[in-house]
N, C-alpha and C positions, 0 to 999 in steps of 0.2 A: 556356418555357426551363428547363432544368434547373440549378438552382443547387448541386446536392449536390456537384458537382466545382469549384466556384469556389474559387480559392486566397484564402486570408484576406489582408488588407492586412499587409505586412510589418512596418512600424513598430509598431502597436499590438499585434500579435501576438507580436512579439519583446519588447516591453516587458514583457508580462505573463508571458514565460517559457514560451510555448506552441509547439506544433510548427509549423514554417514551412509545412507542406504542408496539413496539416488544421485547425490551429488548436485542436485538442482535447487532444491528449496534451501532457504535460509535457516541457520541454526539459532541465531539470536534475534531478539525483538529489541533489546536495548543495547547497553554496552556489554554488559555480562549475563543479562537475564536470558534464559532460553525460552524460546517460543514453546506453547504447549505440544505441538506437532509440526511435522513438515507440510508445508502448504503445497507441495508438488506430489508427494507419494503417501502422506498421511502417517508416517512413522511417529508414534508417539515417544516424545522427548521427556516425559515426565519421571521416568526411571533413571535417567543419566545423572550422574553425580561426579564430578571430578574433583570434589572436596578440596583439599589444601594443595594438590599436586601443581596447578598453575603457579600459585604464590611461591612454593618451594623453588620451581625452576627459574623464575622471574628474579627471586632474591640471589639464587646462585649465579645465574648470567649476568646480572646488573652488579652484583657484588665484585665478581672477577674483573668486569670490564672497568669499574670506577676505581677499584684499589690498585689496579695495574696502571690506569692512567695517572693516578695521583702519585704513585711511585716514580714513573717516568717524568712527570712535571717536575717533582721534588729534585731529582737527581739531575735533570736537565738545565732547568730554569730557576730553581729555589725561589718560587714565587711566595708573596705574602699569603698567610693563613685566609684571607678573605678571598682571595682567587681560588684556593682549594675548595673553600666552602661554596662559592658560586658554581664553579664547574661541577663538583660532586654532586650538588643538590639539584642543579637543573638536569644533569645527565641521568641522575638516579630517577627523578620523577619521570623525565621524558621517556627514558627507555623502558621503565615499568609499565607506562601506559600504552606503549607501542607493543610490547610483548605479552600482556596478560590475556588479551583476548584471543589472538592466534593460538597461543598455547593451550587455552582452555579447549577451543575447538578442536585442536589436535588430540588432546587427551579424551575427549568425549568420543571422537571418531575412533580413536584406537580401542576404547572401551567397547565400543559396538563391534568392531571387527573382530576382537578377541572374545567376544561374548563374556565379557568380564561382569561379575556380580558381587554383591555384598557378601563377605565371608560370614559363614555360619558355622556353629559349633554342633556336631553331631551328637544327639543323646541316645 
C-alpha cells in the first residue's frame, strides 16, 4: 500500500502549523498571517478562512482557566485585588498568545479535511 499520498491527521498537523494536505509545508508566514501556498506541495491557502473561530475558542478556554484560578485563589488565600489583577492579566495575555496560533492552524486543517466552504443560499 502506498502511504505517500495519505493525508496527515488534521488536528495534530494544524496544531503544529503545517500544511493540511502534505503535513510538511508551513501554514503561517507571520504570527497569524497565512502563506499564499504550501512551499512543499503547492496547496493554495488563499481560500482558507478561520474567521472568528480561534478567538472564540481562545476566549472560552482562557476565561475558564482564569476565572477558575481567581476563584481558587480567593477562597484559598484571599489575596489583595492587585494580586488578582496581576495574575489574571498576565495569565490572560500569555495563554491567549500561546493558544491562538495553534488553534487557528487546527481550524484551518479541519476546514480542509472536511471540505468546508462558505455557506451559500440557493435561489
